N, C-alpha and C positions, 0 to 999 in steps of 0.2 A: 655175453661177449666180454672178454677180458680187455683191460686197458693196456696200452703199450707202455713198457717200462720207460722211465724217464731217459735212461742212457741211450735209447733208440729213437727218441723223439727228435724230429726236425721241426722247429717252430716256424709257423707261417708268417710271411710279411708281405706287404703290398709293394710292388715295384712296377711302375708304369701301368698300374691298374690290374696287373695279373698276380696270381699267387705264386710266390717262390718260397724256398725254405732255407732257413738259417740255423746253424747249430746253436743250441742254447748254452748258456753258461751254467755250470754246476752250482747247486746251492752251496753257499760259502759261509764260513764262520766270520764273525766281525773282524775286519782289519782295522784296527783303531787308527785314527780317532773316528768315532761315529758322529755323523751330523744329520740334521733334519732341516728340510725346507718345506714351507707350505705355500699353496697357490690357490687362487680362485679366479673364475671368469664368468661373465654373463653368458647364458645360453638360452635366453628368452626368445621365442619365435616371434616374427612380425605378425601384425594383424593379417587375417586371411590365411594363415598357414594351417595345414591339416593338423588335427590333434588326434591322438590315439589311433594313429594309422589311417586316418581319413574317413572313418565311419561315424564320427560324432560331429557336431557343429564345429567348424573351424574357428580360429581365434578371432573373437569379436571385441575383447576387452582384456587388458593386462592388469590383473589385480595386484600381483606382486611378482618380483623378478624370479626367474629360474637360474640356478647357478650350478657350476661344476666346481667342486672344492676337493683338493687333494693334498697329498704330501709326498715328499721324496726322501728316502733314507739313503744316505751315503756312507761308505766305509764298510759295508757288509758284502764285499765283492762288487759287481756292477751295480749301479743304482737300482733301487726298487721304488716303484710308483704305485700308489693306491689312490683312486679317484671316485668320488660319489657324484652322480649326475642327476639333476632334477628332471628327468625325462621318463616317459613310460617304459621304453625299452630301446636297446641298441642291438641289432641282430646281425649275425653272419658277417658278411664283408664289411658292413658298417662298424661292427665291434672290432674286427681286426684292424680297420683303418685307425680307430681311436688308439688302440694299443701300439700300433706301428708309429704313429706320429708322436705320441707321447714319449715313446722309447727314443726316437731320433732326437727329440728336444732335449733330453737329459743325458744322452750318451749311454743307452742300455739297449737291451734286446726286448722284443715284444713279450716273451715268456716271463719277463720280470715286471709286467705291468698288469694291474687289476683295475678294471673299469666296471663299476656296479651302479645300476640305476636305482633311484628311490622308488620309482613306479607310480608317481602321480599320473592321473589320466587326462587332465586338461593340459597336456604337454605333448611333445613330439614322440612318436613311435617309429623308429627308423630301420627299415630294411631296404638297402639300395637296389638289390636285385628285384625285390617285390615291387618296388616303385617303378622300375623299368617295365616290368610285365604289366602292371596296372595302368601305366601311362599309355600303353598300346590300346587300351580299352577306354580311354578318356577319363581314368581315375588317377588320383594322386595319393602318395603316402607321405612324401616329404619334398621340400624344395632342396635339391642337391646343392644349390648355391648357398643357401642358409646353412645346411649341414656342414659344408667345408669351412665356411666363414667362422662358424661357432667352434669347430674343432681347432682351427688355426689360432683362435683367441686363447683356447685352453692350453694349447702347446706352447704358445708364446709366454703365457703366464708361468707355466712350469719351468721353461728355460730361464726366464728372468729371475725366478725364485732362488736359483742356485747361488746367485751372487750374495744373498743374505742368509745363507744356510747357518744354522746355529749348532753348537755342540749338543749332541744327544747323550745325556748322562743317566737319566732315570726313566722309569716307566711305572705305571700304576694301573690297577684294575679296581672296578667298583660295580655295584649293581643295586637296583631297587625294584620293588614290585610296582607295576603300573596298574592304577585302579581304574576299572571300567572303561577299557578301550577295546582290547582284542576279544574276539569270539570266533568259534569255529563255524565255517559256513555250511558244513555237511552234517547237520545234527538231526534232521528229520528223515528218518528211514522207515520204510514199510516193513511188514512182517517177513518179506523175502530178503530184507537187507538192502533194498534199493533206495537211493536218494530220491526223495519225493519233491521237495522244494529246497531252494538254496536261500540261506540268510546272507545277503550280500553286503556290500560296503554300507548301504543304508537300508533300513527296513521299517515298515509300518504295519506289518502283519503281526497282530497280537499273539497268535499261536507261536510263531517263530521267535518273537521277542521273549516270550515266557520260558522257552527252553533254556537249559543250562548253557554256560559258555562253551562247554565241550573242551576238547583237547587243545590247549594253547601253551605257549611259554610265557608266563606272566612277568618275567623279569626283563628290564631294560639294562643292558650291559654297557659299561664305559671303559675304554682303554685310553690312557692319557700319556703323552710324551713330554719330558721335561728337559730343559737346559739349566742345569743347576736347580735353583729353587723355582724357576719360572716355568709354568705350564705353557707349552708351545702349541700343542694340538690335542684335542679330545675327540675321540671317535665313539659315537653312540649307536647301539644296535638294538632293534626291537622288531618283533615279527608280527606285523599286521599289514594288510592292504592300506595304504596311506590316503584314502579318499573319503572326504565327508560328503561331497557331491561332485558331480561332473556332467558334462554333456551339453552345456549351454554356451560353450565358447569362451568362458572366463578363465583365462590362464592363471594358474596359482600353484605355488609349492605346497599348498594345502596344510592341514593342521600340523604334520610333522616338520615341514619346512618352516612354518611360522614359529613353532616352538624352538627350533634350532636357531632361527634368526633372533628371537628374543634372548636366548642364552648368549648368542654372539654379542649382542648389544651390552650385556652385563659384563662380559669378559672380552673386551675388544682386542686384547693382546694375545689371545688364544684363538687358534683356528678351530671352530667346531664343525664336525662332519657328522651327518646322520646316514645310517645304512639300514635298509629294510631287510629283515631276516628272511628265513624260509617261510614265506607267507602265502604260498599258493592256495591254501585252503583256510586262510585266516583273514577276517576283516572286522570292521567295527559295527557290524549291523545290529547287534543286540543293544548297543548304546547310542546308535546314531539314526535319527529320523530324516536326515538330509536337510534339516533346517539351518539357517545361519547361526542360530543359537547353539545347536549341537557342535558346529565347527569351532566355536569359541570354547565350549566345554572340553572338546577333545584336545585343542591346542593347550589348554591350561593343564590337563592331565599329563600330557607328554612332557611339557616344560617342567612340571613338578617332579616327575620321575627322573629327568635328566639332572636337575639340580640335586635331588636326593642321592642319585648314584655317585655324583662327584663328591658329596660329603664323605663317602666311604673310601675315597682314594688315599692310599698311603704309598708315596713314591719310594722305590727302592733302586739301588744302582743297577743299570742294565749291563749285563755281562756278555750276552751272546745273542746275535741276530742271525737268522737263517731264513731261506726261502725255499719252499717246496712246490713243485708242479706235477701234475699228472694229466696228460692228454687223453681224452677219451673220444669215442666215436659212437654216440647214441644212434641207434637205428631209426630210420623212418618207418612209420606205420605202413605196412604193405596194403592196408585197406584204402589208403589214399592214393589211388592210381592216377597217373598223369593225365590220362584222357578225360576223366571225370573232372579233375581240378581245372583243366583248361576250358572245359565246357561251362563250368560254373563261373569262371572268371569272364567268359565272353558273353554270358547270358544277362542282358540288360534288365530282365524281369526280376532278377535276384537283388537282394539289398546290397548296399555298398559293403556292409560288414562281411557278408558271406563271400562277395567277390574278392575283397582285399585279403580275407583269410586264406582263400584259395591261392592267391598270388604268393602269400607267405609260406604256405605249404609247398608250393612248387619250388620256391627258393630253398627251402629246407631239404627237399628231395635231391635237388641238384648238388647241394652241399655234401650230403652223405655219399652220393655217388662219386664225388671228387675227393672223398676221404680227407676233408679239411677238418682237423680236430677241434673240439671244444676243450678249453683248458680250465681245470680246477686247480687252484693255488692256495697257498697259506703262508702268512708271515709269522714267524715264530720269534718271540721275544722272551727269552728265558722260559718261564712257565706259562706263558700266554700264547695262544694262537689265534690269529685273525684269518678265518676261513672264507674263501670266495667261491660261491657256487653259481652255476648258470641259471638263467631263466626263472620261471615261477615254480621253484622247487617246494614241494610240500613241507609242512612243519616237521614231519617225522624225520626228515634228513638232518635237520638241525638238532633234534633231540638225540638222534643216533650218534651224531658227532661228539656230543657231550658225554655219552656213554662210552664211546670208543677211547676217549682221553680223559678219564675221571680225575687224574691228578693235574690236569691242565685247566686254565681258564679259557674256554673256547667262545669266541664271539663270531657269529656267523652273519655274513652278508650274502644275500642271494641277488637275483636279477642282474647277473653278469651278462655273458653272451646269451641273448634271448632267443637264439634260433629255434630251440626245441619247444618254445612256448611253455605250457604247463608240464611239470614233471611230477605226476602222482607217484605214490608208492604202489607197489604191485597189488596190495590188498584193496586199493581204491578202485581198480578197474572193474571188477565184477559188480560194484555198487553203482556204476554209472554216474550221472550227474554232470553239471556243466563242465567242470574242470577236465573230466575224462573225455568229454565230447570234443574238446578243443586241444587236446594233447596231441602233439605231432609224432610222438614215439609210442611204441607198444610196451607192455608191462616189463619187458626185458631191460628197459632203461634203468629200473631200480637197481639191479645188480651191477650195472655199469657205473652208475653214480655212486652207489654205496662203496664199491671197490675203490673208487678214486678218493673218496673222503678218507677211507682207512689208510690209503697210501700216503696222502700228503700229511696226515696227522702223525703217522709213523715216522715221517721225515724230521720231526722235531726230536732233539735230544732231550731226555728227561733231565731237569736241572739237578745238580748235586745237592 
């Protein structure tokens, strides 16, 4: 399936709870002067709130706050917003609501807003339509009141930040190898090439731990924005599931959020953002046994890599800023028929997880039938591209992006619009395994997403 050219795309927005379409602004070169504003807001759920979609223990303890942290670039056409959220995921209508409200807050259009989740699991996992379907069966995915209150706080923070926008004069890139955090989950295959067991976010299976790391991206990448000599914002990108442990109701930003917060305390005048890369098949299982001590070690390793990457930053004058988008329509897997999904959702003998997943699959099918697009986007800063992918994209998409733009510094954030759930590459489908079993799209999604990555990266002009 081919993506729709940008010139034909009509961007979705929410008006009165219904989807309408607004024409997007074209990607524009920087109209000097460039400015940048940063914002943050608390998005911690209250005690008792569902976590990870409602199939693990709800919030019983708040270990540390969850935040939404973002920045606004002004002067490159209509404002551009990029935001990282300490939630498991924001799906479908909920994701569109975030982009629409943030756009309204800063005076832009939703196609110029990227909202990416960090994907901690002791955190909210929000699909408003799935919640409505689940609520009919006595289940819950999210408290809609909390969802709207949190979103309103984030939008208000973004709006208020414009009053203190700073001149944006320089940009820098840096990277560092992360020691003993990421490992591929799909490393134990049988003679037929089938995934036998998964090495997850934590692991105590000696056989799985002993296996090699497998395919990972070992580097943490940092892109920093400067106002004169002062570093205003630093965005950090690394590809791994960000969970040391979860499922007991202890709300936490986990080891990546704690590392980010430690760096923030060290540099209080600079806004630090953390983005999880294309980590659908990547986790810390080889180096994490789920113990409190392991969480401390993982936090230290991420913090060390963030600090090391920033030591390599060399600010250079920022000459050109542009924004590229590509709307795509990933297909729903035809094997997930509506009748079976509704029967699973209504079956009280099934687990909460299976019933809620059925509700989310139903929501995705409705969306694909309504032809509401998923948006892939990229912010281009001279020779740097910040790429924004949907859902739990496999690592191979991130590596492909780097190969597609070998002369550019590409930093990838996944876990944007989570509607499709896992997005494996086509080669993974015959292997089976957990990720394939909970993917909402068939193998054809690979060509759709890969084409979008190619298009948005081609939207950047090669620097002179």
